[in-house]
N, C-alpha and C positions, 0 to 999 in steps of 0.2 A: 503494500499500500504505500509505504514511503518512497520506494522507489518510482512509483506513478507520479506520485506528486512532484518528486524532484524533475521528472520528465516534463511534466506539462510546465514547470516554472522555466525549464530551459526554453521551451517553444516560445513563451511569452516573452522571455528576455532576447530571444533572438529576433522576434517581431519589432520589439522595442529597438532594438540596435539598428534596424533596416527599415525605419517608417515609411520611405520612398517607395521602397519595393512591395512593402504591405498594402499602402494605400491605393497603389494602381492595381493590385491584384482585386482589393476591396472594391473600387469602382468597378472594375469589369465585372465581377460578380454582382454588384448593387444593380448595374444596368441589364443583367442577364435576367435578374428575378423581376425587376420593374417591367421588363417586356415581357416576360411569361405572365405576369399576374394582369398587368393591364390589358395586353393582348386577348388573353383567355376571356377576361371579362367583358371587353369590346365584342369580341366574337359572339357569346353568349347573348349580350344584349342585342347585337345585329341579327342573330338568329332567331330570337323572340319577335324582334320588330319585324323581320321578314315574313316569319310565320303568321303574325297577326294581319300585317298587310295583305298577304296572300288569301287567308281566310276570309278577310273583308271584300276581296274580289266576287264572293258570292259563287252562285252555280256555274258550272261550265255550259250546261245546256237546261233551258226551260221547256216543259210539255205543257202546252194549253189545249184544252179542248178546242176544236176547230170552230165552234160558235163564239169562242172569246176573241178570235183574232181579228173579226170585224170590228171590235169595239177597242181594239189596241193598235198604236201606231209602233212603228219599228223604233222610231227616236225616243219613246217614252219608256221603253223597256229597261228595266234595270235588273240585275243578276240575281238580287236578292227576293225577286218576286215583285211583280207589278199588279196591283190590285185590280180586279174585273169582276163584275156582278154575274159570273156565270159558276155554275156548280154541276158536277157530273160524278157518276159511281166511280169509285177506285178501280174497281173490277174490270173496267175497260182497259186498265193500264197492267194487266197481268204479263202480258208480253215483254215490259221491261226487264224482267227477271232474266230473259233468255238473250237480251242483248250484250255481247261480248263487250267489256271495256268498260261498262256502268260499274262503279265501285261503291256508289251510296247513292240513296234516293230519300227525298224528304218532301213531305207534302203539306201544302198551305191551302187553306179555304178561306174565303173573303165574303163579308157582309158589309152593310152600310147603314150607319144611323143617320138618316136624312134630317131627322128632327134635331139632331145636337149642332151646338154652336158652330161648328166648323164641317158639318156634314162628314162625320169621322168614319174613315174605312177602318174595319176590324180584320185582323188576320188571325186565323186559328192554325197553330202549328204544333208537331209533337217535338218536345225539348229533348226526348232521347234519341231522334234521328237529324235533328236540326244542324246545319251547319253554315247557315246564311245569316240568322238573325243574331245568336249568341255572341258572335266576333265583334258586333258593334255595342254590347252591353257596356255602360259606363258604372253600373252599380248592381249587385245582387247577382244572380245566377239563374238561367233560364230553366235548369232542370231540377230547381227547388222552390219553383212558384207555388205559393199557398193557392189552394182551391177558392176560386171566386176572385183571385188577383190578377192584374195585367201589367204588361210591360208598355210603356208610353214612349212615343217618339220626343225628342227634345222640344219641339213647338207645341205638343198637347198639354193643356192646362199647367204652364208654367208657374213652378212655386208652389203648387198643391200637392197634395199627397193622395187625391181621388179625382176619378174621372168619372162624369154622369153620362151613361149609356142606356137608351130606352127607359128614361125615367127613373133609373137606379144608379146608386153611387157605387164605384168598384174601386177598391184600393189599388195604388201604384206602386208595386214591388220593386220595380227597376226601371231605369230610362236608358234609351239609346243614345250613343254619342251622336254629334251632327253627321249627317250624310250627303246633305244637299241633294237629296231625293225625296220621292214622295213618302218614304220610310219616316221622315221627320215630323208628320202629320198624322200617322197611322197608330193604332193601338193593337198589341199583339198578347195572345193569351193562349193557354194549352188547349186541346180539342174539349176536354172535359167543361172547362169554364165557357169554351165557345157555345157548347150545347145551351149551358145555363143562360146564355146572352140570347140565343134562338127562344127560350121559353119567354125571357123578358121581353122579347121584340113582339111575340104572340100576345102577352099580357097587355102590350101598350098598343094592341090592335094592328100589328103588323103582320100579316099572313104569307108575306112573300117567301119567307123561308121555313113555312111549315112542311115538314116531312124531311127536311136537311138533317144529315148526322155526319157530324165532323170527324167522325172516326171511320166513315164508310165512304165519303164524298171528298171531293177535291175541286180546287180551282186552278192549281199548277202544281206540277212536280218538279222539283229542283232536283238536278243530276249533277253528280261529280265523276269526272272522267279523269284517271291518273296520268294515262298517256295523251297529253295534249295534241300529239300529233294526229289522234284518232279521231278528234272531234268531228271533223267533217263526216267521216264514214259512220261514226255511231248515229249523228244526226239524220243522215241520208237513211240509214237502216230503220229507225223509228218512223220517220215520216213515210217509208214505203211498206213496212209490215204492220204497224199498229193504226187500227182505222179511227177516223174522226179526232184526230188530235194534229197539232202542229209543234214540231220541235224547233226551236230557235238556238243556236250555239251563240256563246260569249263572243263579243267583238275581237279581232285579231289583236287589237291594242291592250286588252287585258291579258291575254295568253303572252303577248311579249313583255309585259309589267311583270307576270309572275317568274317567267324565265330571268329577267334582268335582275329581279331580287335575290335569286340563287345566285347569278353570277357576282353580284356584289358582295354577297357573303363569302364566296370562295375566294374572292381577291382580297378581302379583309384577313382571312385565314392565311393565304399564301403569303402575304405581306408579313405578318408577325412570324410566321415560319422563317421566312428570308433575313429578318432583321436579327432574329435570335441566333441563327446560323452564323452570320457577319459577327456577332458578339462572341459566340463559342469559338470561332477561329481566331479572333483577336486574342482571348484569353489564353488559348493553346500556344499561339505564337509568344504571347508575354511569358506563359509559365516556362516553355523550353528556353527562351533567351535567359531568364533568370536563374535557371536551375543551372545552365552552364556556368554562370558567374559563380556558383557556389560549389564548384567542382574542388577547390582547394580547401574549402570548410568540410567538405564530405572526406577528403583526404585525411584531415585531421582526426575526425571521428574514427577513422578505421586505424590509425596509427596509434591512438591512445587504446585501442583494444575494444572499440564499439562492434558489436555484431551487426552484420547485415540487416537483421530484422530490426536492431534497435534503430539504426539509421532511417530505415525505411518508416519506421512508426514516428520518429521525431519528424520529418518532413511531411508525413501525412497528417499528423496533428498540427502543425502550423497551417496547413491548408486547410483544416478543418475550421480551425479559429477563423482564419482570415474569410474563407467563403460563407461561412455560417454568419458571420457577423454581415458581411456584405448582402447576403441574401436576405436577413431581415431588414436591413435598412433599404434594400431597393423595395422589398415588399411594401414596407410602411410609406415609403415615397410613391408607390403605386397606388396605395389606398387613399393617399391626401388628394392625388389627381382624381380618381372616381368618386371622392366626396364632393370635389369641386365641380362634378358634372351631374347635376340631379337627374339629367336625361337617362341616366345609366340605371335602369330600374332593375337591381337583382336583389335576390334575397340574402338575409344574412348567412345561411347556410350555404349559397353558393359562393359569396366572397369568401368565406371560411376556407372551405374546400380549394377554392383557386389560390389563397395565400400559401396553404400547407403545400400545394403541388408544386407552386412556384419556388418555395424554401428548398424543398427535397430535390427537385430537378437542378436547380442552381447549384446547390452543394455537391450533389452527385456529379454532375459535370466537372465541376472545379476540380474535386478531388480524384476523378480519373485522368483529368489532364495532369495534375501533379503527379500522380502514380508513374504514368507513362514516360513523363519528362524526366523522373528521376532514374527511372530504369535505362531510358535510352542514354542519359549522361554517363550512366555506370558502365554501359557496354562500350564508351569511347575511349573509356580510361583504361590505366594498367588493371589487369585481370586479378592481380593479387590484392590491390589496394581499393579498387572501385567496383567490382562485381557484386552488385547487390542481389 
């Protein structure tokens, strides 16, 4: 135990005796750790933003009943679903299951309260299959909507916690962020509450929705296709083999936007990897250069009887102290940078795991560079004195 303490003291004294050498290596280690930590955090944040933005693009294909298309204009369609006063049985869309390439299907059904202040459109959807409405939520969660509650667009009853529909008040559980589309003035709810709204409409003397069942009928089917290059073929197949419907695919610009987001994410990750590689290369070069200057010091260790293992441990202990300190400093600096950027919205657990990973990777890389530098220096000297 005493020998171990003496060895650590020698390593510390050696670092104090050569502050410039220690400072250079510490700064390189700090730069590495900061690069890994901030790069990982930015990549995670960019991935989250890209995934959210891509999800907010809505469906890849909309399938409306043929009767609905005469009431809709191509310029008014949004891929989150455009309201139309048409409802048909879902049974007519059984053929969608047979369509190769369709990875997800979500249904929406619409009705309208013409007597409300803004002639509000109401959309019924299934939270468990939805992928078009949920990404726009600014509070709450679509899959935990309370029975009898709704999700309101940002322009619906601003500042209020309830909305009046068909003469009754319905609590607002969550709101959508601004979409700059028809969704801003719409109300969304699950199919069970939608059926309750149908009953409320009947009680208010509106019989237009009698016999409609939100769990069996639909106004539009929203489709997601994993292979974006197959959008045309899937759309054409639906229009050809499923009767009395019209399939409309997303605009080319939306598909291009989704691809652009993925490319931007890959560029961010590639840039982080490139910078870290350059820093690692600089560290390896610096470690080799400084180890060459320590050959005489290594000779003295061997001449006074130090074993090869003892010399190696002393050198690696110095490296561990320097790179450990550098990694902690670099990670702390990276954390300061992230704290100054509130747009980087990451959980505490994600930041903690990133910090631990940056320290571990930086220390491991530095100690590995030191080990190979010492071994290489040993092979170039006299085998009796420097063969470690």
